[in-house]
C-alpha positions as CSV (number, residue, x, y, z in Angstrom):
1,X,105.8,105.7,83.7
2,X,109.4,106.9,83.6
3,X,109.8,104.9,80.4
4,X,107.3,107.0,78.5
5,X,108.2,109.8,76.1
6,X,106.7,113.2,76.6
7,X,104.2,112.5,73.8
8,X,103.2,109.1,75.2
9,X,102.7,110.7,78.6
10,X,100.5,113.5,77.1
11,X,98.4,110.9,75.3
12,X,98.1,108.8,78.5
13,X,97.0,111.9,80.4
14,X,94.4,112.6,77.8
15,X,93.1,109.0,77.8
16,X,92.8,108.9,81.5
17,X,90.9,112.1,81.7
18,X,88.5,111.0,79.0
19,X,88.0,107.3,79.6
20,X,84.6,105.9,80.6
21,X,83.7,105.1,84.2
22,X,84.9,101.5,83.4
23,X,88.3,102.9,82.4
24,X,87.8,101.9,78.8
25,X,87.8,103.6,75.4
26,X,87.8,102.8,71.7
27,X,90.7,104.0,69.6
28,X,88.9,104.7,66.4
29,X,89.8,107.4,63.9
30,X,87.3,109.9,65.4
31,X,88.7,109.4,68.9
32,X,92.3,109.8,67.7
33,X,91.3,112.9,65.7
34,X,89.9,114.4,69.0
35,X,93.2,113.8,70.6
36,X,95.0,115.5,67.7
37,X,92.7,118.5,67.8
38,X,92.9,118.8,71.6
39,X,96.7,119.1,71.5
40,X,96.7,121.4,68.6
41,X,94.2,123.7,70.3
42,X,95.3,123.6,73.9
43,X,99.1,122.8,73.7
44,X,100.0,124.1,70.3
45,X,101.4,120.6,69.6
46,X,100.9,118.6,66.5
47,X,100.5,114.9,67.2
48,X,100.0,112.7,64.1
49,X,97.6,109.7,64.0
50,X,100.5,107.4,63.6
51,X,102.2,108.7,66.7
52,X,99.0,108.1,68.7
53,X,98.8,104.5,67.4
54,X,102.4,104.0,68.3
55,X,101.8,105.4,71.8
56,X,98.9,103.0,72.3
57,X,101.2,100.1,71.3
58,X,103.9,101.3,73.8
59,X,101.3,101.7,76.6
60,X,100.0,98.3,75.8
61,X,103.5,96.7,75.8
62,X,104.2,98.3,79.2
63,X,100.9,96.9,80.6
64,X,99.4,100.4,81.2
65,X,96.7,99.7,78.6
66,X,94.9,96.3,78.4
67,X,93.7,95.5,74.9
68,X,90.5,93.6,74.1
69,X,90.2,91.3,71.1
70,X,87.9,93.8,69.3
71,X,90.3,96.0,67.4
72,X,91.1,99.3,69.0
73,X,89.3,98.6,72.3
74,X,91.4,99.3,75.4
75,X,91.0,99.6,79.1
76,X,93.4,101.6,81.3
77,X,95.0,99.1,83.7
78,X,93.3,99.9,87.0
79,X,96.5,99.1,88.8
80,X,98.0,102.2,87.2
81,X,95.0,104.5,87.1
82,X,91.4,104.6,88.2
83,X,89.4,107.8,88.8
84,X,86.9,106.3,91.3
85,X,87.1,105.0,94.8
86,X,89.5,102.2,95.8
87,X,86.4,100.0,96.4
88,X,85.2,100.6,92.8
89,X,88.7,100.0,91.5
90,X,88.9,96.6,93.3
91,X,85.5,95.7,91.9
92,X,86.6,96.5,88.4
93,X,89.8,94.5,88.9
94,X,87.8,91.6,90.2
95,X,85.4,91.7,87.3
96,X,88.3,91.8,84.8
97,X,90.0,88.9,86.5
98,X,86.8,86.9,86.5
99,X,86.3,87.7,82.8
100,X,89.9,86.7,82.1
101,X,89.2,83.2,83.5
102,X,85.7,82.7,82.2
103,X,86.1,84.4,78.8
104,X,89.8,84.7,78.0
105,X,88.9,85.1,74.3
106,X,87.8,88.6,74.9
107,X,91.3,89.8,75.7
108,X,94.4,90.2,73.5
109,X,96.7,87.3,74.6
110,X,99.5,89.7,75.7
111,X,97.1,91.7,77.8
112,X,95.6,88.6,79.2
113,X,99.0,87.6,80.5
114,X,99.4,91.0,82.2
115,X,96.0,90.5,84.0
116,X,96.8,87.0,85.2
């Protein structure tokens, strides 16, 4: 996490606080607009859509986000963050690993390499 810029860290914090119980989210224009509005309102900080997209690419490159094949779909790597119990985190990791072996086509190839 020390490799992240301040903005990337802010975006990661937002994503972790707003992800589903499965640690995933879809980065569509509406979701990114909510991020922009949140930081404008609560932090008086302007974060452009292009900055958010770049941050997601960086987080993916570092293995913090795991990308699915469907465009803009991500999962926060449970090895970095999971809001539930350790038991639930292990169950999610097990499920992701099983999916990686049985349905590797559902993951972005670089993210698949991180999982395996």
